[in-house]
DSSP file (Angstrom, degrees, kcal/mol; ACC not computed):
  #  RESIDUE AA STRUCTURE BP1 BP2  ACC     N-H-->O    O-->H-N    N-H-->O    O-->H-N    TCO  KAPPA ALPHA  PHI   PSI    X-CA   Y-CA   Z-CA
    1    1 A M              0   0    0      0, 0.0     2,-0.3     0, 0.0   163,-0.1   0.000 360.0 360.0 360.0 120.4  -94.9  142.5  186.3
    2    2 A K        -     0   0    0    161,-0.2   161,-1.4     1,-0.1    52,-0.2  -0.671 360.0-109.6 -96.9 153.9  -93.2  145.9  186.6
    3    3 A K  B     -A  162   0A   0     50,-3.9     2,-2.3    -2,-0.3   159,-0.3  -0.527  29.6-112.7 -77.2 148.9  -92.2  147.5  189.9
    4    4 A H  S    S+     0   0    0    157,-6.9     2,-0.3    -2,-0.2    -1,-0.1  -0.519  83.4 109.6 -79.0  71.2  -94.2  150.5  191.0
    5    5 A F        -     0   0    0     -2,-2.3    50,-2.4   100,-0.1     2,-0.5  -0.995  58.4-143.5-152.2 140.1  -91.1  152.7  190.4
    6    6 A I  E     -bc  55 107B   0    100,-2.4   102,-1.8    -2,-0.3     2,-0.8  -0.945   3.9-160.8-114.6 129.2  -90.1  155.4  187.9
    7    7 A F  E     -bc  56 108B   0     48,-3.4    50,-2.2    -2,-0.5     2,-0.3  -0.897  15.8-164.7-104.5  99.7  -86.5  155.7  186.6
    8    8 A Y  E     -bc  57 109B   0    100,-3.1   102,-1.9    -2,-0.8     2,-0.4  -0.651   7.3-174.4 -85.5 142.7  -86.2  159.2  185.2
    9    9 A I  E     -bc  58 110B   0     48,-2.1    50,-2.5    -2,-0.3   102,-0.2  -0.993  19.9-129.8-142.8 134.5  -83.3  160.0  182.9
   10   10 A D      > -     0   0    0    100,-2.5     5,-0.7    -2,-0.4    50,-0.2  -0.369  11.9-151.7 -74.0 155.7  -82.1  163.2  181.3
   11   11 A M  I >>>S+     0   0    0     48,-0.3     5,-2.3     3,-0.2     3,-1.4   0.915  72.2  65.7 -93.3 -63.6  -81.3  163.3  177.6
   12   12 A D  I 345S+     0   0    0      1,-0.3   100,-0.3     2,-0.2    -1,-0.2  -0.494 122.2   1.1 -75.7 113.3  -78.7  165.9  176.9
   13   13 A G  I 345S+     0   0    0     -2,-0.6    -1,-0.3     3,-0.3   119,-0.2   0.261 136.0  52.6  95.4  -9.4  -75.4  164.9  178.5
   14   14 A V  I <45S+     0   0    0     -3,-1.4    -3,-0.2   117,-0.1    -2,-0.2   0.682 119.0  23.6-119.5 -63.8  -76.8  161.6  179.9
   15   15 A L  I  <<S+     0   0    0     -4,-1.1    25,-2.9    -5,-0.7     2,-0.2   0.874 136.3  29.8 -69.7 -36.2  -78.4  159.7  177.1
   16   16 A N  B   <S-G   39   0C   0     -5,-2.3     2,-0.5    23,-0.3    -3,-0.3  -0.663  89.0-108.3-118.2 175.3  -76.3  161.5  174.6
   17   17 A L    >   +     0   0    0     21,-2.8     3,-2.0    -2,-0.2     4,-0.3  -0.380  54.5 148.6-101.7  52.8  -72.9  163.1  174.6
   18   18 A F  G >  S+     0   0    0     -2,-0.5     3,-1.4     1,-0.3    -1,-0.2   0.855  70.3  59.0 -52.3 -40.1  -74.0  166.7  174.5
   19   19 A E  G 3  S+     0   0    0     -3,-0.3    -1,-0.3     1,-0.3     5,-0.1   0.618  86.2  76.8 -70.3 -12.1  -70.9  167.7  176.5
   20   20 A S  G <  S+     0   0    0     -3,-2.0     2,-0.8    18,-0.1    -1,-0.3   0.704  82.8  73.8 -72.3 -17.1  -68.6  166.3  173.8
   21   21 A D    X   -     0   0    0     -3,-1.4     3,-2.0    -4,-0.3     4,-0.2  -0.861  69.6-161.4 -96.7 108.3  -69.3  169.5  171.7
   22   22 A K  T 3  S+     0   0    0     -2,-0.8     3,-0.2     1,-0.3    -1,-0.1   0.694  93.8  46.6 -64.8 -16.1  -67.4  172.4  173.4
   23   23 A N  T >> S+     0   0    0      1,-0.1     4,-3.1     2,-0.1     3,-1.3   0.072  75.1 121.3-108.6  22.7  -69.7  174.8  171.5
   24   24 A A  H <>  +     0   0    0     -3,-2.0     4,-2.5     1,-0.3     5,-0.1   0.860  68.3  58.6 -56.2 -40.2  -73.0  173.0  172.4
   25   25 A R  H 34 S+     0   0    0     -4,-0.2    -1,-0.3    -3,-0.2    -2,-0.1   0.755 116.7  34.9 -66.0 -23.4  -74.5  176.0  174.1
   26   26 A V  H X4 S+     0   0    0     -3,-1.3     3,-1.4     2,-0.1    -2,-0.2   0.851 117.8  50.9 -90.9 -46.8  -74.2  178.0  170.9
   27   27 A N  H >< S+     0   0    0     -4,-3.1     3,-2.3     1,-0.3     6,-0.2   0.764  93.1  74.2 -65.8 -26.6  -74.8  175.2  168.4
   28   28 A M  T 3< S+     0   0    0     -4,-2.5    -1,-0.3     1,-0.3     6,-0.2   0.689  88.1  62.9 -63.6 -15.7  -78.0  174.0  170.1
   29   29 A W  T <  S+     0   0    0     -3,-1.4     2,-0.4    -5,-0.1    -1,-0.3   0.529  84.7  95.1 -84.4  -5.9  -79.7  177.1  168.6
   30   30 A K  S X  S-     0   0    0     -3,-2.3     3,-1.9    -4,-0.1     4,-0.3  -0.710  89.4-102.7 -88.0 135.2  -79.1  175.9  165.1
   31   31 A A  T 3  S+     0   0    0     -2,-0.4    -1,-0.1     1,-0.2    36,-0.1  -0.273 104.8  17.8 -55.6 135.1  -81.9  173.9  163.4
   32   32 A G  T >  S+     0   0    0     -4,-0.1     3,-1.4    35,-0.0     4,-0.5   0.307  85.5 122.5  89.3  -8.0  -81.3  170.2  163.4
   33   33 A Y  G X   +     0   0    0     -3,-1.9     3,-1.7     1,-0.3     4,-0.4   0.890  69.0  53.9 -57.3 -45.5  -78.6  170.2  166.1
   34   34 A F  G 3  S+     0   0    0      1,-0.3     3,-0.3    -4,-0.3    -1,-0.3   0.626  99.9  63.7 -70.4 -11.5  -80.3  167.8  168.5
   35   35 A R  G <  S+     0   0    0     -3,-1.4    -1,-0.3     1,-0.2    -2,-0.2   0.666 103.3  48.7 -79.1 -16.6  -80.7  165.2  165.8
   36   36 A T  S <  S+     0   0    0     -3,-1.7    -2,-0.2    -4,-0.5    -1,-0.2   0.436  74.2 119.6-109.5  -0.5  -76.9  164.8  165.5
   37   37 A I        -     0   0    0     -4,-0.4   -19,-0.1    -3,-0.3    -3,-0.0  -0.466  69.3-109.9 -71.1 134.0  -75.6  164.4  169.0
   38   38 A P        -     0   0    0      0, 0.0   -21,-2.8     0, 0.0     2,-0.2  -0.318  31.2-117.6 -64.0 144.9  -73.8  161.1  169.5
   39   39 A V  B     -G   16   0C   0    -23,-0.2     2,-0.4   -22,-0.1   -23,-0.3  -0.537  28.6-106.1 -80.4 147.6  -75.5  158.5  171.7
   40   40 A R    >   -     0   0    0    -25,-2.9     3,-1.7    -2,-0.2     4,-0.4  -0.618  45.1-105.7 -72.9 127.8  -73.8  157.3  175.0
   41   41 A E  T 3  S+     0   0    0     -2,-0.4   104,-0.1     1,-0.2    -1,-0.1  -0.307  97.9   6.0 -59.8 130.1  -72.5  153.8  174.4
   42   42 A G  T 3> S+     0   0    0      1,-0.0     4,-1.9   103,-0.0    -1,-0.2   0.321  93.6 113.6  84.8  -7.3  -74.5  151.1  176.1
   43   43 A I  H <> S+     0   0    0     -3,-1.7     4,-2.4     1,-0.2     5,-0.2   0.888  72.7  52.7 -68.9 -38.8  -77.3  153.4  177.3
   44   44 A S  H  > S+     0   0    0     -4,-0.4     4,-2.2     1,-0.2    -1,-0.2   0.934 110.4  47.6 -63.3 -45.4  -80.1  151.9  175.1
   45   45 A D  H  > S+     0   0    0      1,-0.2     4,-2.0     2,-0.2    -1,-0.2   0.900 111.7  51.2 -61.7 -40.8  -79.4  148.3  176.3
   46   46 A L  H  X S+     0   0    0     -4,-1.9     4,-2.5     1,-0.2    -1,-0.2   0.921 109.2  50.4 -62.3 -43.5  -79.3  149.5  179.9
   47   47 A L  H  X S+     0   0    0     -4,-2.4     4,-3.3     1,-0.2    -2,-0.2   0.885 107.4  53.2 -64.5 -38.5  -82.7  151.3  179.5
   48   48 A V  H  X S+     0   0    0     -4,-2.2     4,-1.0     2,-0.2    -1,-0.2   0.929 110.4  48.8 -59.4 -44.4  -84.3  148.2  178.0
   49   49 A R  H  < S+     0   0    0     -4,-2.0     3,-0.4     1,-0.2     4,-0.4   0.925 116.1  41.6 -61.3 -46.3  -83.1  146.2  181.0
   50   50 A I  H >X S+     0   0    0     -4,-2.5     4,-2.1     1,-0.2     3,-1.8   0.914 110.7  56.3 -69.4 -42.5  -84.5  148.8  183.5
   51   51 A N  H 3< S+     0   0    0     -4,-3.3    -1,-0.2     1,-0.3    -2,-0.2   0.681  97.3  65.2 -65.9 -16.6  -87.7  149.3  181.6
   52   52 A S  T 3< S+     0   0    0     -4,-1.0    -1,-0.3    -3,-0.4    -2,-0.2   0.698 117.6  24.2 -76.8 -17.7  -88.4  145.6  181.8
   53   53 A V  T <4 S+     0   0    0     -3,-1.8   -50,-3.9    -4,-0.4     2,-0.2   0.555 133.3  13.8-121.9 -14.6  -88.8  145.9  185.6
   54   54 A A  S  < S-     0   0    0     -4,-2.1     2,-0.6   -52,-0.2   -48,-0.2  -0.745  89.3 -82.1-142.8-170.7  -89.7  149.5  186.2
   55   55 A Y  E     -b    6   0B   0    -50,-2.4   -48,-3.4    -2,-0.2     2,-0.5  -0.919  35.0-155.7-107.7 119.7  -90.9  152.5  184.2
   56   56 A V  E     -b    7   0B   0     -2,-0.6    30,-3.6   -50,-0.2    31,-1.3  -0.830  12.9-176.7 -94.3 126.4  -88.3  154.5  182.3
   57   57 A V  E     -bd   8  87B   0    -50,-2.2   -48,-2.1    -2,-0.5     2,-0.5  -0.983  20.8-141.1-125.3 119.9  -89.2  158.1  181.6
   58   58 A I  E     -bd   9  88B   0     29,-2.4    31,-3.3    -2,-0.5     2,-0.6  -0.695  18.5-167.7 -77.5 125.3  -87.0  160.4  179.6
   59   59 A L  E     + d   0  89B   0    -50,-2.5     2,-0.4    -2,-0.5   -48,-0.3  -0.910  15.7 169.4-121.9 100.3  -87.2  163.8  181.2
   60   60 A S  E     - d   0  90B   0     29,-2.4    31,-2.8    -2,-0.6     2,-0.2  -0.940  29.5-136.6-125.1 129.8  -85.6  166.4  179.0
   61   61 A K  E     - d   0  91B   0     -2,-0.4     2,-0.4    29,-0.2   -49,-0.2  -0.547  22.5-153.8 -76.8 147.6  -85.6  170.2  179.1
   62   62 A V  E     - d   0  92B   0     29,-2.6    31,-1.9    -2,-0.2    32,-0.2  -0.984   8.7-131.7-127.5 134.7  -86.1  172.0  175.8
   63   63 A I        -     0   0    0     -2,-0.4     2,-1.9    29,-0.2     5,-0.2  -0.352  38.1 -97.0 -74.5 162.9  -85.0  175.4  174.7
   64   64 A N  S    S+     0   0    0     -2,-0.1     2,-0.4     4,-0.1    -1,-0.1  -0.555  81.2 119.0 -86.4  76.6  -87.5  177.8  173.1
   65   65 A R  S >  S-     0   0    0     -2,-1.9     3,-1.7   -35,-0.0     4,-0.3  -0.995  70.7-103.6-140.0 134.5  -86.6  177.1  169.5
   66   66 A I  T 3  S+     0   0    0     -2,-0.4    -2,-0.0     1,-0.2    -3,-0.0  -0.319 103.8  20.0 -58.2 132.8  -88.9  175.8  166.9
   67   67 A G  T 3> S+     0   0    0    -36,-0.1     4,-2.6   -35,-0.0    -1,-0.2   0.307  83.4 117.6  95.8  -8.0  -88.3  172.1  166.1
   68   68 A V  H <> S+     0   0    0     -3,-1.7     4,-2.7     1,-0.2     5,-0.2   0.934  78.0  46.4 -62.4 -47.9  -86.4  171.1  169.3
   69   69 A T  H  > S+     0   0    0     -4,-0.3     4,-2.3     1,-0.2    -1,-0.2   0.886 113.8  50.0 -64.1 -35.8  -89.0  168.5  170.5
   70   70 A Q  H  > S+     0   0    0      2,-0.2     4,-2.6     1,-0.2    -1,-0.2   0.915 111.1  48.9 -66.2 -41.9  -89.2  167.0  167.0
   71   71 A E  H  X S+     0   0    0     -4,-2.6     4,-2.7     2,-0.2    -2,-0.2   0.919 112.9  47.2 -62.5 -43.7  -85.4  166.8  166.8
   72   72 A K  H  X S+     0   0    0     -4,-2.7     4,-2.5     2,-0.2    -1,-0.2   0.881 111.9  50.3 -67.5 -37.3  -85.2  165.1  170.2
   73   73 A S  H  X S+     0   0    0     -4,-2.3     4,-2.5    -5,-0.2    -2,-0.2   0.922 111.5  48.4 -65.0 -43.2  -88.0  162.7  169.3
   74   74 A F  H  X S+     0   0    0     -4,-2.6     4,-2.0     2,-0.2    -2,-0.2   0.939 111.6  50.1 -59.6 -47.9  -86.2  161.8  166.0
   75   75 A W  H  X S+     0   0    0     -4,-2.7     4,-1.8     1,-0.2     5,-0.3   0.918 110.9  49.1 -57.3 -45.9  -82.9  161.3  168.0
   76   76 A T  H  X S+     0   0    0     -4,-2.5     4,-2.8     1,-0.2     3,-0.2   0.927 110.3  50.2 -61.6 -46.0  -84.6  159.1  170.5
   77   77 A N  H  < S+     0   0    0     -4,-2.5    -1,-0.2     1,-0.2    -2,-0.2   0.836 115.3  44.3 -61.5 -32.7  -86.3  157.0  167.7
   78   78 A E  H  < S+     0   0    0     -4,-2.0    -1,-0.2    -5,-0.2    -2,-0.2   0.754 127.6  24.5 -81.5 -26.0  -82.9  156.6  166.0
   79   79 A N  H  < S+     0   0    0     -4,-1.8     2,-0.5    -3,-0.2   -35,-0.2   0.622 110.3  60.7-120.5 -17.5  -80.8  155.8  169.1
   80   80 A I  S  < S-     0   0    0     -4,-2.8    -1,-0.2    -5,-0.3     5,-0.1  -0.961  81.2-116.0-121.3 129.9  -82.9  154.3  171.9
   81   81 A S    >   -     0   0    0     -2,-0.5     3,-2.3     1,-0.2     4,-0.2  -0.305  21.0-126.2 -58.2 141.3  -84.9  151.1  171.6
   82   82 A P  G >  S+     0   0    0      0, 0.0     3,-0.6     0, 0.0    -1,-0.2   0.731 114.3  59.1 -62.3 -18.9  -88.6  151.6  171.9
   83   83 A N  G 3  S+     0   0    0      1,-0.2   -32,-0.1     3,-0.0    -2,-0.1   0.427  90.4  75.4 -84.4   0.9  -88.5  148.9  174.6
   84   84 A G  G <  S+     0   0    0     -3,-2.3     2,-0.3     1,-0.1    -1,-0.2   0.490  99.8  27.9 -92.9  -4.8  -86.1  151.2  176.5
   85   85 A Y    <   -     0   0    0     -3,-0.6   -28,-0.2    -4,-0.2    -1,-0.1  -0.997  49.1-156.5-155.5 155.8  -88.6  153.7  177.8
   86   86 A S  S    S-     0   0    0    -30,-3.6     2,-0.3     1,-0.3   -29,-0.2   0.659  80.8  -1.2-102.5 -23.7  -92.3  154.1  178.7
   87   87 A D  E     -d   57   0B   0    -31,-1.3   -29,-2.4     2,-0.0     2,-0.4  -0.985  53.7-141.6-161.3 159.4  -92.7  157.8  178.3
   88   88 A I  E     -d   58   0B   0     -2,-0.3     2,-0.5   -31,-0.2   -29,-0.2  -1.000  14.9-167.3-127.9 132.1  -90.9  161.0  177.3
   89   89 A I  E     -d   59   0B   0    -31,-3.3   -29,-2.4    -2,-0.4     2,-0.6  -0.984   7.5-155.2-120.7 123.4  -91.6  164.3  179.0
   90   90 A Y  E     -d   60   0B   0     -2,-0.5   -29,-0.2   -31,-0.2   -31,-0.1  -0.878  12.2-159.6 -98.4 122.9  -90.3  167.6  177.5
   91   91 A V  E     -d   61   0B   0    -31,-2.8   -29,-2.6    -2,-0.6     6,-0.1  -0.879  23.8-112.8-105.7 126.3  -89.9  170.3  180.1
   92   92 A P  E >   -d   62   0B   0      0, 0.0     3,-2.4     0, 0.0   -29,-0.2  -0.317  32.1-117.6 -54.9 141.2  -89.8  174.0  179.1
   93   93 A Y  T 3  S+     0   0    0    -31,-1.9   -30,-0.1     1,-0.3   -32,-0.1   0.765 112.2  52.8 -57.4 -29.7  -86.2  175.2  179.8
   94   94 A D  T 3  S+     0   0    0    -32,-0.2    -1,-0.3     2,-0.1     2,-0.3   0.343  99.2  81.1 -90.5   8.0  -87.4  177.8  182.4
   95   95 A R  S <  S-     0   0    0     -3,-2.4     2,-0.3    -4,-0.0    -4,-0.1  -0.729  83.3-107.0-110.7 161.7  -89.4  175.2  184.4
   96   96 A S    >   -     0   0    0     -2,-0.3     3,-1.2     1,-0.1     4,-0.3  -0.686  13.1-139.5 -87.3 137.6  -88.3  172.7  187.0
   97   97 A K  G >  S+     0   0    0     -2,-0.3     3,-2.0     1,-0.2     4,-0.2   0.822 102.5  70.0 -60.4 -30.1  -88.1  169.0  186.2
   98   98 A A  G >  S+     0   0    0      1,-0.3     3,-1.1     2,-0.2    -1,-0.2   0.798  88.9  62.3 -59.1 -29.0  -89.5  168.4  189.6
   99   99 A D  G <  S+     0   0    0     -3,-1.2    -1,-0.3     1,-0.2    -2,-0.2   0.640 103.2  51.0 -70.1 -13.7  -92.9  169.9  188.5
  100  100 A Y  G <  S+     0   0    0     -3,-2.0    -1,-0.2    -4,-0.3     2,-0.2   0.295  78.8 119.0-110.6   7.5  -93.2  167.1  185.9
  101  101 A L  S <  S-     0   0    0     -3,-1.1     6,-0.0    -4,-0.2    -3,-0.0  -0.526  72.9-111.1 -72.1 139.9  -92.6  164.1  188.2
  102  102 A Y    >   -     0   0    0     -2,-0.2     3,-0.7     1,-0.1    -1,-0.1  -0.556  40.7-117.5 -67.3 132.9  -95.5  161.7  188.4
  103  103 A P  T 3  S+     0   0    0      0, 0.0    -1,-0.1     0, 0.0    -3,-0.0  -0.349  86.9  19.4 -73.3 154.5  -97.0  161.9  191.9
  104  104 A D  T 3  S+     0   0    0      1,-0.2    -2,-0.0    -2,-0.0     0, 0.0   0.701  92.9 115.6  65.7  24.5  -97.1  159.0  194.3
  105  105 A Y    <   -     0   0    0     -3,-0.7    -1,-0.2   -99,-0.0     2,-0.2  -0.987  66.8-126.1-120.2 131.2  -94.3  157.0  192.6
  106  106 A P        +     0   0    0      0, 0.0  -100,-2.4     0, 0.0     2,-0.3  -0.538  50.2 162.5 -65.4 144.2  -91.0  156.2  194.2
  107  107 A C  E     -c    6   0B   0     17,-0.4    19,-2.3  -102,-0.2     2,-0.3  -0.965  35.8-148.3-158.1 168.7  -88.4  157.3  191.8
  108  108 A M  E     -ce   7 126B   0   -102,-1.8  -100,-3.1    -2,-0.3     2,-0.4  -0.970  13.3-147.7-141.1 157.4  -84.9  158.3  190.9
  109  109 A L  E     -ce   8 127B   0     17,-2.9    19,-2.4    -2,-0.3     2,-0.6  -0.995   1.6-157.3-128.5 131.2  -83.4  160.7  188.3
  110  110 A V  E     +ce   9 128B   0   -102,-1.9  -100,-2.5    -2,-0.4     2,-0.3  -0.948  35.9 150.7-103.1 121.2  -80.1  160.4  186.5
  111  111 A D  E     - e   0 129B   0     17,-2.1    19,-2.0    -2,-0.6   -98,-0.1  -0.958  51.8-139.4-148.8 160.3  -79.0  163.9  185.4
  112  112 A D  S    S+     0   0    0     -2,-0.3     2,-0.5  -100,-0.3    17,-0.1   0.199  86.2  79.3-105.9  13.2  -75.9  165.9  184.7
  113  113 A N     >  -     0   0    0      1,-0.1     4,-1.7    18,-0.0     3,-0.4  -0.964  63.4-158.5-125.7 114.1  -77.2  169.0  186.4
  114  114 A E  H  > S+     0   0    0     -2,-0.5     4,-2.9     1,-0.2     5,-0.2   0.856  92.5  59.7 -59.6 -35.9  -77.1  169.2  190.2
  115  115 A Q  H  > S+     0   0    0      1,-0.2     4,-2.5     2,-0.2    -1,-0.2   0.904 104.3  49.9 -62.3 -40.6  -79.8  171.8  190.3
  116  116 A N  H  > S+     0   0    0     -3,-0.4     4,-2.2     1,-0.2    -1,-0.2   0.916 112.7  47.7 -60.8 -42.3  -82.3  169.4  188.6
  117  117 A L  H  X S+     0   0    0     -4,-1.7     4,-2.5     2,-0.2    -2,-0.2   0.893 110.9  51.0 -66.4 -40.3  -81.3  166.7  191.1
  118  118 A I  H  X S+     0   0    0     -4,-2.9     4,-1.5     2,-0.2    -2,-0.2   0.940 111.6  47.0 -61.7 -48.1  -81.7  169.0  194.1
  119  119 A E  H  < S+     0   0    0     -4,-2.5     4,-0.4     1,-0.2    -2,-0.2   0.903 115.7  44.4 -63.4 -41.9  -85.2  170.2  193.0
  120  120 A C  H ><>S+     0   0    0     -4,-2.2     5,-2.1     1,-0.2     3,-1.3   0.859 107.5  59.4 -71.3 -34.4  -86.3  166.6  192.3
  121  121 A N  H ><5S+     0   0    0     -4,-2.5     3,-2.1     1,-0.3    -1,-0.2   0.848  95.7  63.0 -61.3 -34.3  -84.8  165.4  195.6
  122  122 A K  T 3<5S+     0   0    0     -4,-1.5    -1,-0.3     1,-0.3    -2,-0.2   0.734 102.7  50.9 -62.3 -22.0  -87.0  167.9  197.5
  123  123 A K  T < 5S-     0   0    0     -3,-1.3    -1,-0.3    -4,-0.4    -2,-0.2   0.201 131.0 -95.1 -99.7  13.9  -90.0  165.9  196.1
  124  124 A G  T < 5S+     0   0    0     -3,-2.1     2,-0.5     1,-0.3   -17,-0.4   0.549  78.9 140.9  89.6   7.9  -88.5  162.6  197.3
  125  125 A C      < -     0   0    0     -5,-2.1    -1,-0.3   -19,-0.1   -17,-0.2  -0.728  50.2-128.4 -88.3 128.7  -86.8  161.6  194.1
  126  126 A H  E     -e  108   0B   0    -19,-2.3   -17,-2.9    -2,-0.5     2,-0.4  -0.533  25.8-142.0 -75.0 139.7  -83.3  159.9  194.5
  127  127 A G  E     -e  109   0B   0    -19,-0.2     2,-0.4    -2,-0.2   -17,-0.2  -0.837  19.8-175.9-111.8 143.8  -80.6  161.5  192.4
  128  128 A L  E     -e  110   0B   0    -19,-2.4   -17,-2.1    -2,-0.4     2,-0.4  -0.995  20.2-141.5-133.0 128.0  -77.6  160.0  190.5
  129  129 A F  E     +ef 111 141B   0     11,-3.0    13,-3.2    -2,-0.4     2,-0.4  -0.765  20.2 177.6 -95.8 129.2  -75.1  162.3  188.8
  130  130 A L  E     + f   0 142B   0    -19,-2.0     2,-0.3    -2,-0.4    13,-0.1  -0.966  16.1 142.9-133.2 117.0  -73.7  161.4  185.4
  131  131 A S        -     0   0    0     11,-0.6  -117,-0.1    -2,-0.4     5,-0.1  -0.988  42.0-151.8-151.9 143.5  -71.3  163.7  183.6
  132  132 A D  S    S+     0   0    0     -2,-0.3     3,-0.1  -119,-0.2    -1,-0.1   0.562 100.9  39.9 -86.3 -10.6  -68.2  163.2  181.5
  133  133 A K  S    S+     0   0    0      1,-0.2     2,-0.3     0, 0.0    -1,-0.1   0.657 117.3  19.9-114.2 -21.8  -66.8  166.6  182.5
  134  134 A K        -     0   0    0    -22,-0.0     2,-0.3     2,-0.0    -3,-0.2  -0.910  59.5-129.8-147.2 169.8  -67.6  167.1  186.2
  135  135 A N        -     0   0    0     -2,-0.3     2,-0.4    -5,-0.1    -5,-0.1  -0.874  23.6-120.6-121.0 155.8  -68.4  165.4  189.5
  136  136 A S        -     0   0    0     -2,-0.3     5,-0.1     3,-0.2    -7,-0.1  -0.765  10.6-165.4 -94.5 141.9  -71.1  166.1  192.1
  137  137 A Q  S    S+     0   0    0     -2,-0.4    -1,-0.1     3,-0.1     4,-0.0   0.460  92.8  41.0 -95.5  -6.2  -70.2  166.9  195.6
  138  138 A I  S    S+     0   0    0      1,-0.1    -2,-0.0     2,-0.1    -1,-0.0   0.783 112.7  42.2-109.6 -41.3  -73.9  166.3  196.7
  139  139 A F  S    S-     0   0    0      1,-0.1    -3,-0.2   -13,-0.0   -11,-0.1  -0.711  92.1 -87.7-112.5 157.7  -75.1  163.2  194.8
  140  140 A P        -     0   0    0      0, 0.0   -11,-3.0     0, 0.0     2,-0.4  -0.370  46.0-130.6 -59.8 143.5  -73.5  159.8  194.0
  141  141 A N  E     -f  129   0B   0    -13,-0.2     2,-0.4    -5,-0.1   -11,-0.2  -0.837  13.9-154.4-101.8 134.1  -71.5  159.9  190.8
  142  142 A A  E     +f  130   0B   0    -13,-3.2   -11,-0.6    -2,-0.4     3,-0.1  -0.883  18.8 170.6-103.9 138.7  -72.0  157.3  188.0
  143  143 A K        +     0   0    0     -2,-0.4     2,-0.3     1,-0.2    -1,-0.1   0.418  65.9  25.4-121.6  -5.9  -69.1  156.6  185.6
  144  144 A S  S  > S-     0   0    0      1,-0.1     4,-1.6     0, 0.0    -1,-0.2  -0.943  80.9-103.5-151.2 168.8  -70.5  153.6  183.8
  145  145 A M  H  > S+     0   0    0     -2,-0.3     4,-2.5     1,-0.2     5,-0.2   0.865 121.6  56.3 -64.0 -35.8  -73.6  151.7  182.8
  146  146 A Q  H  > S+     0   0    0      1,-0.2     4,-2.8     2,-0.2    -1,-0.2   0.879 102.9  54.4 -65.4 -36.8  -72.9  149.3  185.6
  147  147 A D  H  > S+     0   0    0      2,-0.2     4,-2.2     1,-0.2    -1,-0.2   0.909 109.6  47.8 -60.2 -42.1  -72.8  152.1  188.1
  148  148 A I  H  X S+     0   0    0     -4,-1.6     4,-2.7     2,-0.2    -2,-0.2   0.942 112.9  47.7 -65.0 -47.0  -76.3  153.2  187.0
  149  149 A W  H  X S+     0   0    0     -4,-2.5     4,-2.8     1,-0.2     5,-0.2   0.923 111.8  50.4 -59.8 -45.0  -77.7  149.7  187.2
  150  150 A N  H  X S+     0   0    0     -4,-2.8     4,-2.4     2,-0.2    -1,-0.2   0.908 112.6  45.7 -62.0 -43.0  -76.2  149.2  190.7
  151  151 A Y  H  X S+     0   0    0     -4,-2.2     4,-2.8     2,-0.2     5,-0.2   0.915 111.8  52.5 -67.6 -41.8  -77.6  152.4  192.0
  152  152 A F  H  X S+     0   0    0     -4,-2.7     4,-3.0     1,-0.2     5,-0.3   0.952 111.8  45.9 -56.4 -50.9  -81.0  151.6  190.4
  153  153 A E  H  X S+     0   0    0     -4,-2.8     4,-2.0     1,-0.2    -2,-0.2   0.910 112.2  51.6 -59.0 -43.4  -81.1  148.2  192.1
  154  154 A Y  H  < S+     0   0    0     -4,-2.4     4,-0.3    -5,-0.2    -1,-0.2   0.930 116.0  39.9 -59.9 -47.3  -80.0  149.7  195.4
  155  155 A I  H >< S+     0   0    0     -4,-2.8     3,-1.6     1,-0.2     4,-0.3   0.948 115.6  48.8 -70.1 -48.9  -82.7  152.3  195.4
  156  156 A V  H >< S+     0   0    0     -4,-3.0     3,-1.4     1,-0.3     5,-0.3   0.836 105.3  59.5 -64.7 -31.2  -85.6  150.1  194.0
  157  157 A N  T 3< S+     0   0    0     -4,-2.0    -1,-0.3    -5,-0.3    -2,-0.2   0.616  93.3  67.3 -73.4 -10.4  -84.8  147.4  196.5
  158  158 A Q  T <  S+     0   0    0     -3,-1.6     2,-0.4    -4,-0.3    -1,-0.3   0.628  97.1  67.1 -78.5 -13.3  -85.5  149.9  199.3
  159  159 A Y  S <  S-     0   0    0     -3,-1.4     2,-1.2    -4,-0.3  -154,-0.0  -0.827  75.3-139.4-111.0 145.1  -89.1  150.0  198.3
  160  160 A D        +     0   0    0     -2,-0.4    -3,-0.1     1,-0.1    -4,-0.0  -0.748  54.7 142.5 -92.9  82.6  -91.8  147.3  198.4
  161  161 A C        +     0   0    0     -2,-1.2  -157,-6.9    -5,-0.3     2,-0.4  -0.024  11.0 127.8-124.2  30.7  -93.1  148.5  195.0
  162  162 A I  B     +A    3   0A   0   -159,-0.3     2,-0.3  -158,-0.1  -159,-0.2  -0.746  29.3 167.2 -87.3 132.5  -94.2  145.4  193.1
  163  163 A H              0   0    0   -161,-1.4  -161,-0.2    -2,-0.4    -2,-0.0  -0.954 360.0 360.0-139.2 162.5  -97.6  145.5  191.6
  164  164 A D              0   0    0     -2,-0.3  -161,-0.1  -163,-0.1    -1,-0.0   0.426 360.0 360.0 -94.5 360.0  -99.6  143.5  189.0
């Protein structure tokens, strides 16, 4: 029995270590780039744990370059357990992630971009900030897998969201 709750999580900079490449904003335009980004240690196991009790949805923006969604799908298949997520939504780079939230579900988003969190928060989605390079002044900051789990538990327990 899963909870009637969606745990959205960003890919670049959250599932993977996009920020570890100081030239990422230039290199991402090269074919194959998104297949090679290192995975964040422990994230796959955490997602399996969360996906067993709620719905994990990877919510990733994509630049307008041929092959990006295929590269990200390949990366996900190589680095994240298939039991770690229920869906992947690719959002065009010029659109808001908030436009792609499933309606009528309590939810949270883990992201490294405050603007994404702000836009989703306007639709009732709880935000958690995760970045290796910066901190949020608006949202709670996660620094470890345990921080993410603790915030998830805190938020999901605020809802009576168990369904069969």
